[in-house]
C-alpha positions in Angstrom: 5.0 104.7 -34.6 3.4 101.2 -34.1 0.5 100.2 -36.3 -2.8 100.6 -34.5 -4.5 97.4 -36.0 -2.8 94.2 -35.7 -3.9 91.1 -37.5 -2.6 87.5 -37.2 -3.4 83.9 -36.1 -3.5 82.0 -32.8 -0.1 80.4 -33.3 1.9 79.4 -36.4 3.0 75.8 -35.8 0.4 73.7 -37.4 1.3 70.7 -39.6 -2.0 71.0 -41.5 -1.1 74.3 -42.9 1.6 72.7 -45.0 0.7 72.9 -48.7 -2.0 75.5 -47.9 0.1 78.2 -46.3 3.5 76.8 -45.8 5.4 75.4 -48.8 5.4 71.6 -48.8 9.2 71.2 -48.4 9.6 74.0 -45.8 11.1 72.6 -42.6 9.2 73.3 -39.5 12.1 75.3 -38.1 11.4 77.8 -40.9 7.7 78.2 -40.4 8.0 81.2 -38.1 10.3 83.2 -40.4 7.9 82.4 -43.3 4.9 83.4 -41.2 6.6 86.8 -40.6 6.7 87.5 -44.3 2.9 87.6 -44.3 1.9 88.7 -40.7 3.5 91.1 -38.2 1.9 89.5 -35.0 0.8 86.1 -33.6 -0.6 84.7 -30.4 1.5 82.1 -28.6 -1.2 79.6 -28.0 1.0 76.8 -26.8 2.0 78.7 -23.7 -1.4 78.0 -22.3 -0.8 74.2 -22.3 3.0 74.2 -21.5 5.4 77.0 -20.9 8.2 77.2 -23.4 11.9 77.2 -22.3 13.8 80.5 -22.0 16.0 79.4 -24.8 13.0 78.9 -27.1 11.6 82.2 -26.4 14.9 83.9 -27.1 15.1 81.9 -30.4 11.6 83.2 -31.3 12.6 86.8 -30.6 15.7 86.7 -32.5 14.0 85.0 -35.5 11.4 87.7 -36.2 11.7 91.3 -37.6 12.1 94.3 -35.2 8.4 95.3 -35.6 6.9 91.9 -35.0 4.7 91.5 -31.9 3.9 88.4 -29.9 0.9 88.0 -27.7 1.5 85.0 -25.3 -1.3 83.2 -23.6 -1.2 82.9 -19.8 -0.6 79.3 -18.5 -3.7 77.4 -17.7 -2.0 76.5 -14.3 -3.1 79.9 -13.2 -6.5 80.2 -14.9 -7.9 76.7 -14.9 -6.2 75.0 -12.0 -5.6 77.8 -9.5 -8.7 79.6 -10.9 -6.8 83.0 -10.2 -6.3 82.3 -6.6 -2.7 82.6 -5.2 -1.6 83.9 -8.5 2.0 85.2 -7.3 3.9 82.0 -8.1 2.3 81.2 -11.5 2.9 84.8 -12.6 6.5 84.8 -11.5 7.2 81.6 -13.4 5.5 83.0 -16.5 7.4 86.3 -16.6 10.8 84.7 -15.7 10.4 82.8 -19.1 8.9 85.6 -21.1 11.1 88.5 -19.8 13.3 88.3 -22.9 10.3 89.0 -25.2 9.2 92.1 -23.3 10.2 94.6 -26.1 8.2 92.5 -28.7 5.2 91.8 -26.6 1.6 93.1 -27.1 -1.2 92.3 -24.7 -1.0 89.0 -22.6 -4.0 86.9 -23.1 -5.8 85.5 -20.1 -8.4 82.9 -20.9 -10.6 81.8 -18.2 -12.4 78.4 -17.9 -16.2 78.0 -18.8 -17.3 77.1 -15.3 -15.4 80.0 -13.5 -17.8 82.5 -12.2 -17.1 86.2 -11.4 -15.9 86.7 -7.8 -15.2 90.4 -6.9 -12.7 89.8 -4.2 -10.7 87.3 -6.2 -10.9 89.2 -9.4 -9.9 92.6 -7.8 -6.8 91.0 -5.9 -5.7 89.5 -9.2 -6.1 92.7 -11.2 -4.4 94.6 -8.4 -1.4 92.4 -8.7 -1.2 92.7 -12.4 -1.4 96.6 -12.2 1.2 97.1 -9.5 3.6 94.1 -9.8 3.5 94.0 -13.6 2.8 97.5 -14.7 5.1 97.3 -17.7 2.9 94.9 -19.3 -0.7 95.0 -20.8 -3.4 92.4 -20.3 -6.6 91.2 -21.9 -9.0 88.6 -20.6 -11.3 86.1 -22.5 -14.2 85.1 -20.3 -16.2 82.0 -20.9 -19.1 82.5 -18.2 -21.7 85.2 -18.6 -21.2 86.4 -15.0 -18.1 88.3 -16.2 -20.2 90.4 -18.4 -22.3 92.0 -15.5 -21.9 95.6 -14.9 -19.8 95.1 -11.5 -17.3 92.9 -13.4 -16.9 95.2 -16.5 -16.5 98.3 -14.1 -13.7 96.6 -12.3 -12.0 95.6 -15.5 -12.2 99.3 -16.6 -10.7 100.4 -13.3 -7.7 98.3 -13.9 -7.4 98.9 -17.6 -7.9 95.2 -18.4 -9.3 94.6 -21.8 -12.3 92.3 -22.3 -11.7 90.1 -25.3 -14.3 90.0 -28.0 -14.9 86.3 -28.6 -16.4 85.7 -32.0 -17.6 82.2 -32.0 -21.0 82.1 -33.4 -22.5 82.3 -29.9 -20.6 79.4 -28.5 -18.8 81.7 -26.0 -20.0 84.9 -24.2 -19.9 87.9 -26.6 -19.6 91.5 -25.8 -18.2 94.6 -27.5 -18.1 96.6 -24.4 -14.8 98.4 -24.3 -12.9 98.4 -21.0 -9.3 99.5 -21.9 -7.3 101.1 -24.6 -6.5 97.7 -26.1 -9.5 96.2 -28.0 -8.7 92.4 -28.6 -10.8 90.2 -30.9 -10.5 86.4 -31.2 -12.1 84.7 -34.2 -12.9 81.1 -33.3 -15.2 80.3 -36.2 -18.7 81.5 -37.0 -20.4 78.1 -37.3 -18.2 75.0 -36.5 -16.0 76.0 -33.7 -12.3 76.3 -34.8 -13.2 74.8 -38.2 -15.4 77.3 -40.2 -14.5 80.3 -42.4 -15.8 83.9 -42.2 -17.9 85.4 -45.0 -16.7 88.6 -46.7 -19.7 90.4 -45.3 -18.7 89.6 -41.7 -15.1 90.5 -42.2 -16.0 93.8 -43.8 -18.3 94.6 -40.8 -15.4 94.0 -38.4 -13.0 95.9 -40.6 -15.4 98.9 -40.3 -15.6 98.4 -36.5 -11.8 98.3 -36.2 -11.4 101.5 -38.0 -14.0 103.2 -35.8 -12.3 102.1 -32.6 -9.0 103.4 -33.9 -10.5 106.7 -34.6 -11.6 106.7 -31.0 -8.0 106.2 -29.8 -7.9 102.5 -29.3 -5.4 99.9 -30.5 -6.9 96.8 -32.1 -5.7 93.3 -32.0 -7.4 90.5 -34.0 -6.4 86.9 -34.1 -8.0 84.0 -36.0 -8.2 80.7 -34.1 -10.2 78.8 -36.8 -7.0 77.0 -37.7 -8.6 73.8 -38.9 -8.4 73.5 -42.7 -6.1 76.6 -42.5 -9.1 79.0 -42.4 -7.2 81.2 -40.0 -4.4 82.2 -42.4 -6.8 82.8 -45.2 -9.4 84.8 -43.2 -6.6 86.8 -41.6 -5.2 87.7 -45.0 -8.6 88.7 -46.3 -9.4 90.9 -43.3 -6.0 92.6 -43.8 -6.8 93.3 -47.4 -10.0 95.1 -46.1 -8.2 97.4 -43.7 
């Protein structure tokens, strides 16, 4: 049975993690195997900016242990350029590349731009396509505009079992702990300086308690640290794991 609480970082390929997390002489090609000795899951943050090749995806899958889980991030072409309109072609392209990862894939992260407001018709058409065309996959969505937290939006997400991402950013991004799906997905962006500040023991303990409560209610929890500057992400993720 798969673990019900998954903790990792938002990617693993960061040069500034050398000497802090990765051994100084470890080649970059060995970073992912080393990462898997500590964590059992990771986000693929780079797919937001540029989709990898199919060969790269296959190499990642064949590099990690059987129980390792990837959570790829949807391309910004769909979210930031198309703004969820006409999603068919961007989704086909994304899944043609990530199909090989299907058996090692957790929720797929969809991050919206800050200026994109909730539109019922566009959102429902997008959710419906995900549910019926890609029903073998699970999705979570990180919103960056408060309009997505209104009741109409949350009800729609619940209807289509789309998880609302809990964005811990010290108030920089909209924050809500309303549960809309079985998967509860938390992203830690930094409590003070965005992407560049560590979390206190008290805050990590509070989230560890929340996670245990959600699992007791039948949810599966995914937590990723995106405060990668100064390697806070790997240290905070390890500290949180020790509290669970």
